[in-house]
TORMARKE-520017 format. One line per 3 residues: number of its first residue (from 0); their letters; for each residue x, y, z of C-alpha. Coordinates in steps of 0.001 Angstrom, whole numbers. Example, Ala and Ser with C-alpha at 12.3 -4.5 7.8 and 13.67 -1.06 7.14 Angstrom:
# TORMARKE-520017
0	AS	12300 -4500 7800 ~ 13670 -1060 7140
# end
This chain:
# TORMARKE-520017
0	MEI	12162 -1251 621 ~ 9472 340 -2170 ~ 6356 419 -1150
3	NKK	5013 -2769 -3269 ~ 7655 -4741 -1533 ~ 6425 -3003 1653
6	LKN	2672 -3931 415 ~ 2937 -7299 -207 ~ 4920 -7961 2528
9	LLY	2250 -6731 4891 ~ -587 -8062 2517 ~ 1417 -11615 3304
12	DKD	1880 -11295 7039 ~ -1728 -10633 7337 ~ -3123 -12536 5065
15	RSW	-4962 -10770 2839 ~ -4499 -10474 -974 ~ -4391 -7420 -3712
18	YWL	-8149 -7467 -4366 ~ -9005 -7506 -682 ~ -6640 -4497 -218
21	GKH	-8522 -2558 -2833 ~ -12005 -3341 -1543 ~ -11125 -3007 2000
24	SGV	-9178 1348 1220 ~ -11640 2036 -1795 ~ -9021 2597 -3584
27	DMS	-9594 1779 -7305 ~ -7717 -1362 -8553 ~ -6218 316 -11693
30	TIY	-4086 2221 -8840 ~ -3402 -944 -6533 ~ -2540 -2989 -9536
33	RIK	39 134 -10729 ~ 1479 -58 -7581 ~ 1273 -3480 -7193
36	NDE	3554 -3286 -10718 ~ 5809 -95 -9289 ~ 4583 1928 -12292
39	SAG	2931 5027 -9768 ~ 5164 7287 -9348 ~ 4384 8793 -6485
42	TDF	1438 7482 -5012 ~ -901 10276 -3020 ~ -832 10687 762
45	STM	-4832 10392 297 ~ -4202 6598 -970 ~ -1850 5726 1301
48	EKI	-3843 7081 4024 ~ -6082 4747 2374 ~ -4243 1688 2327
51	ADA	-2687 2124 5740 ~ -6316 2587 7852 ~ -6923 -360 5662
54	LDV	-4477 -2799 7067 ~ -4279 -1211 10226 ~ -1372 315 10197
57	SLD	598 3536 10612 ~ 2052 5474 7847 ~ 5528 5539 8911
60	EFR	5303 1831 7703 ~ 5441 3141 4250 ~ 8579 5975 4548
63	TEK	12071 5381 3595 ~ 14914 4374 5931 ~ 16357 8201 5145
66	ER	13240 9766 5621 ~ 13076 8302 9482
# end
């Protein structure tokens, strides 16, 4: 599953918005919306770390099945 779909599901499960994610992760909203719209060729580790921390999940949530 793609990162944007995983994030969409996590945000839905936690009743949070993309805007909330940007504010609580400290990630710039333009980056959040690039991820949301699947326009991010590769999101760097520090960005994903901030997002995972804001959502209180492990970075493993964003790994693909091949990586596990």
